[in-house]
N, C-alpha and C positions, 0 to 999 in steps of 0.2 A: 504494500500500500504506500509505504514511504517512497519507493522508487517511482511509482506513478505520480505521486505528488511532486517529486523532484523534476520528473520529465515535464509535467504540466507547467511547473514554474519556469523551467528553461524555455519551453515553447512560448509561454506567455511573454517572457522577457524578450525572446527573439522577435516576436510579433510587435511588441511595443517599440523595440529598438528600430525594427525595419520601418514601421509606420512613422515613427518619429524622424527617422533619417529621411524618408521620402518627403514628409511634411517640411522638414528643414531644407531639403534640396529644392523643392518647388517654391518655397517661400523665398529662398535666396535667389533663385533664377528669375522669379517674377520681379523681385525687387531690383536685381541687376539690370534686367531688360528695361523696366520702366525708368530707372535712373539714367541709363545710357540714351534712351530715346529723348528724354527731356534735355539732357546735356547736349545731344546732337543738334536739336532745334535751337538751343541757346547759342551754340557756336555759330550756326548759320545766321541767326538774327544779329549777333555781334558783328558779323562780316557784312551786314547790310542786306542779307537775303530775306525774302518773304517766305514764311513757312505755313501761313494760313491760306488754304486754297481759295477761300472766299475773296481774299485780297487780289487774286489774279483774274477774277471774273470781270470781263469788261462791263462798264456801266450801261444802264438802260438808255435807250434812245427814243425820244418822242416819235410817235407814229408818222407825223407829218414830215420828219426828217429821215425816216428809216426806209431804205429801199426794200428791205425784207418785209415791210408791213403792207405792201400792195397786195391786191387779191390773188395774184399769181402764186404767192407763197403762203396762202392761208393754210393753217394746219387743221386737218380733220382727223377724226378717230375712225380707223377702219372697223367696219362692223364684224368682220370675221376674226380678226386678230386682236382687236381693241388696242392697236398700237397707232401712234401718230403717223400721218402721211400727208404729203402735199397733194391733195386731191385735184386742185385746179391745174397744177403743174403736170401731174400725171395725165390728165385728160387732154391737155394741149399737146403733150409729146406723143400721145397715142395717135394723133393725126399725122404726124410727120415720121414717127419711128415706132411702129407697134412692136418691133423686135429690135433691140439695141444693135445687134450684129447685122441687121438687114440694111442699114443706112449705107449709102454709097461711099466708097473709099475716097479719101482726100489725098493730097500729095504727101510726100515725106520730106520734111524740112532738112534733116541732116544728110539726106541723099541729094539734096538740091532739086527735088522733083516737085513741080507745080501740079495742081489738081487738073485732072482730065474732066472737063465739064459735060462731055457727051453723056456718060452714065448718070451724072447728077441730074441733068435735064430730063432724061428718061425716067428716073426714079420719081422726081417731083410730079411729072405729068401723070404717072400711074397712081401716086398717092392722092393727087387732086381728084382724079376721076373716081377713086375708091371712096373718098370722104364726101365729095360734093355730089356724086351721082351722075356726072356728065363730064365730057372731055373739057380741057382747059381752053379750047378754041384758040383765040389769038392772044391769050395772056402769056407774057414772058415768064421765065423761071422765077424771077423775083416776085412778080405779082401772085404767082401760084403759091409760093412759100408764104407770103404775107396773108393770103386767104386761109391757108392751113393753120398758121400760127399768129393770129392777130394779137395775141398777148405780148409778142416780142416788141411790137410797136409801143404798147403801154410801158414795157420794161425800159425801152430806150428813153421815152419821154420822162418817166419817173426818175431815171438816173440823172437827168439834167437838173432836177429841182430838189432831189433828196440827196444831200451830200454824204450821208452815212449809211451804214448797213450793219445789221446785227440780227442773226437768226435766234429764235428761242431754243434753249438747250435745257436738258435735264442734268443738273449737277449733283443731285442728292440721292437718287434712287439707289438702293442697295440690293444685291452686290453691284459694284461699278460696272462689271463686264456685262451686265444685263441691261444697261441703259440703252434706250433705243437710238440708233444712229441712222435709221433709214432715211430720215429727212435731210441728212447730210450727204450720204453716198449717192442719193438720187440726183444730186446737183451735178455730178459728173456727166450725166446724160444731157442736162441742160447746157453745159459748156459745149458739148459736142454739137448740139443743135444751133447754139449761137454762133459757133465757129463756122458751121456750114452756111448759115445765113450771111455772115460777113463775107465769105468767099463768093457766094452768089452775087451779093451786092457789088463786090469788086469787079466781077465778071460783067455785070450790067452797067459798069461805069458809074457806080454810086459810092465813091469812097467816103462821102459824108455819112451815109447810112452804115457802112461797114465800121467806121470809126465809132459811131454810136453804140454798135454791138460790142465792140472791143472794150470801150470805156465802162459799159454796164458790167461786163464780165470781170473787169479788173476790180470793180467795187465788191462784187460777190466774192472773188478770190481773196481780197484783202480781209473781208469780214471773217471768212473761214480760217485763215491763217492766224488771225489775232485772237483766236479762242485758245485757252490753255488745255487743249485736247489734241492729242497726236492725230487721231483719225481726221478731225476737222482740218488740221494743218496740211495733212497729206492730200486731202481732197482739194484744198485750195491750190496747192502746188500742181496737182494733176490737171486742174482746170486751166491754169495759166499755160501749162505745157501744150494743151489742146489748142488754145487760142494763139500760140506762137505761129502756127501755120498760116493763119490769115494775115497776121502782122507781117510775116516774112514775104508772103506773096504780094502784099501791097507795096513792100519796099522794092522787091526785085522787078516789079512791073512799073515802078516809078509812078504809082497811083496817088501818093500823098503829096499835098502841097506843103510849103514850108510852114505855114500856120498849123496845119494838121500834125506835122511831125513835131513841132514845138509843143503842142498840146499833149501828144502821146508821150513825149519825154517827161513832161511834168507829171502826168498821171503815174508813170512807172517809177519815177525817182523816189516816191514815198514808199516803195516796196522794199522791205528789208527782211529777206528770208532768214538771215543769220540770227537776228533778234527773235524772229518767229520760232526758230528752232529752240532757242533758249527758253522762251515762254512755254512751249509745248513740253519740254523736259521737266521744267519746274512744276507745271500743272499735272503731268503724269505722276510725278513723285508724290505730290501732296493731295491730289484729287482722285487718283486711280490706285497707285501701288499701295500706299499706306492704308486707305480705307478698305482695299481688297483684303489685305492681310488681317485687318481688324475683323472683317466679316468672317474669314476663315477661322480666326481665333474664337469668335463668339459662337459660331455655328458648328465648329469642328468638322468642316467640310474639306479636308485635305484632298479628297478625291477630285474636287473641282480643280485643284492645281494640276493634277495629272491630266484632266480633260483639256484644260487650257494649253498645256504644254504639247499635247499630241493632236489638238484640234479635232477631237472626235468624242464620241460617247464612250468613255473609258470604264463604265461601270462593270464590264465583264473582264477587264484586264486583271491579271494577277496582282500587279502593283497597286491596283485600286483597293483591293481588300487589305493590303498592307497599310496603305495610306489611311484607310478607315480606322484601322486599329491604332495606328500612330496618332491619329487625330485626338484621341482621348488620353494619350500619354505625354504629348508635347506640352511643356510648361508655357503659360501665357507669355512669360518673359522672352521666350525664343522668337515669338512673333514680333516682339518689339525689337529684338536684336536684328531680325531680318529687315525691319523697316529702317533701322539705323544704317545698315550696310547698303540697302537700296537707295536711301536718301543720299548717301555719300557718293555713290556712282552716278546717279542722275545729276546732282548738282555739280559734280566735278566735270561731267560732260558738258553741262550748260556753260560752265566758266571757261573750259579749256579747248573744246573742239572747234567752236566758232566764236569769233570776236566781231561784234557789230561796230565797235569803236575803230578797230584797225581794218575792218572790211576784209577779214581773212578767215580761211578754213584751214584747220590743221589735221589732215587725214591720219597722220601717225598717232595723234592722241585718240582719235576715234577707234583706230584699229587696236591700240593698246587697251582701251577700256572694254572693247568688245571681247578681246582675249581674256581680260580679267574676269569678265562675266562668265566665261566658260571654264578656264583653267583653274579659277579660284574656288570652284565648287568641290567640296569634300562630302561624300555621301553619308559620312558618319556625323556630319555637322548639319543639322536640320536647318538652322537659319541660312546657311549657305545655299542649301537646296532650294529653299523658298525664294530667296532673292535672285538666284540664278535663273529660275524659271520666269520670274517677273521681269527681269531687266533686259534679257537678250533682244527681243524685238524692238524695244525702244532705243537702246544704244545703237543698234544697226540702222537707225532711221536717218543718219546724217546725210547719206548720199542724195536723196531726193531734194533736201533743202539746199545742198551745195550746188547741184546741177541746176536747180531752179533759179538760184541767185546768179549763176553764170549766164543763163538765158536772159534774165532781166538786164544785166550789165551789157550783154551783147546787143540787145534791142536798143538800149539807150545809145550805145556807140554807133550802131547801124543807122539810127535816126540822124545822129550828128554827121555821119559820113554822107548820107543822102542830102542833108541840108547843104553840106559843103559842095556836093556835085551840082545841086540846083544853083548855087551862087557862082561856081567857077567852071562848070562844064565838065569836070572830071573829078575822080576821087583823089584825095591827097596822097602824097608819097609817104607820109608818116602820120601817125595818130597825133603827134605833137602839134600838127597844123590845125587841129580841130578846136584849139583854145579860142580862136578868133570867132568861131561860130557858137560854141558852147562855153559860156563864161566859166563854168566850173570844171572844164576839161572833161575827161572821160574816166570811168572807173578803172582801177588797176585789177590785175588778175588775182582773184580771191585765193587761188591755190599756191601762188608763188610770191605775191606781194609786188611783183614787177609789172610792167605794162603788158597788156594783152598782146599776143603776137598778131602781126598784121603784115600782109603782103599783097602785091598786085601781080598775080600770076598771068593774067590775060588782060588785054585792053577792055576796059569797061567793066571789069570785075574786081573782086578783092577776096581775100581769105582772112578771116578773123577767128582766132582760137585761143583757148586756155590750155596750159600744160596738163590739166586734168588731175585726177585723183593720185596718179603715180608720180606727179610733179616732175615729169621728164618731158622735154620738148621732143615730140615724135614727128615734127615737121608738118603738123596738121593732118596726121593720119588718124582715121577713125577705125576702131576695132568693133566689129559686130559679133554678136553672140553666135556660137556655133550652131545652136538649135533654132535660131531665129535670125536670119540674115537682114531683117528689117529693124532689129532692136540693137541699139548701141550698148556695148559693155562699158558702163561708165567707170569701172575701176581700171580699165586699160586704155592705152592710146590717149589722144587729145580730145577735147571738147570743142567742136567746130560750129561756128555760125557762118554759113556760106553766103557769098554775095552773088550778084547777077554777073553773067548769065549762068547756065548750068556749070557748077564748079567742077574742076577736075581734081577732086580730092582723093588721094590714095586711100584705099580701103582694104582691110585684111580681114578675112574670116578665119578664126582660129579653128583648127581641127582638134 
């Protein structure tokens, strides 16, 4: 009997010690995580950083000044999904493009290819007859387009009198990855429609109307990029990349007047994709990453991390069951530690990868941080696992912002070159000569800090390019992706803005 009592006492003592040790471990880890999280925010605030997501949200705009408040962008609630949608916009676009991939192909800027308008005119005639119920008769392509998309006229007119633009956003729903972004991504289709309309207007000798389309698109792009949300910023960049085609075709066709070129330059000079990148990263850190980890902590849904990482329904994956078990074993403090490490990487990228003050991009910093997000993960260190899964896609987003800024710089420079040609009858021998036309000169290469490369390979043409992500002068050579000869590999070769006529730019397809 005494032996059993001794064994019971030993077991009870062991249980008490184990429970006490676990309690002490969880208490200490929770305290350590909470302390380091607050200390990390204090360090950032002391350095002048904003750590409260609400302080990054752009201010409200009165409807009478807000381009996004016109009926075209009215937000409805879909009856089947109960999610927000731009009903009027969707109905307008259904007239011109019932299937996004069915729209006629436009030219390829970086191959120096202008749009073939034969297929465009055939497409518009078919859509007009389908929607209106009768052939277009004597209506030209532009009149057909305007009949199909009357709201584009309203958009151009509203852009003239509404100086600002801000779309409604959901900043608070939890979890953050379930916030609806359909009203943002659908705007990529709108950019495609606006660009096609601008191209048709140029083809019909209406550069004034084309410029109105472009200026409206610039306002929409600016509004998207100035949201502290990465998806919004990327859509804004993608939209401007689409519009670059109509801007370029107007330039190489010498369609713009000096006054129109001056206006276009002024519209684009306010575009700063480098500061937009910094805003998006800070917003992702404070408004997406940190709240997401808080949600996982409070709801113990680590399997959601697996799903996000693999972009699928991972409930049947073996590691999902492990994650479900670990969800109840991970101390709260480890989620705070993950937030600390994530905050450090995001804010370091915002400070070091791009500098809006110096107008520079530092690709080596981006590559180092991207590698840090991968090689720094130890699978026995749960905070590292959590932050590694959260940071990867965001840190790798520098490329679109950098290439987008190059295109803005290139357009501003190309406008100055065209204004010089209008004044002197030919392009200058050097970019230095543009100072007489453009008081502020021209931007420097964001990838090197030196002047953009400029050459006059043929009479009446020019070649303008950046050394690109590899920071090596490849002589204006574009590298295309091996699996898509129409897509540029932005990490290799140079970034080129071709001039008129068809440029003879060397191109290499990697095998």
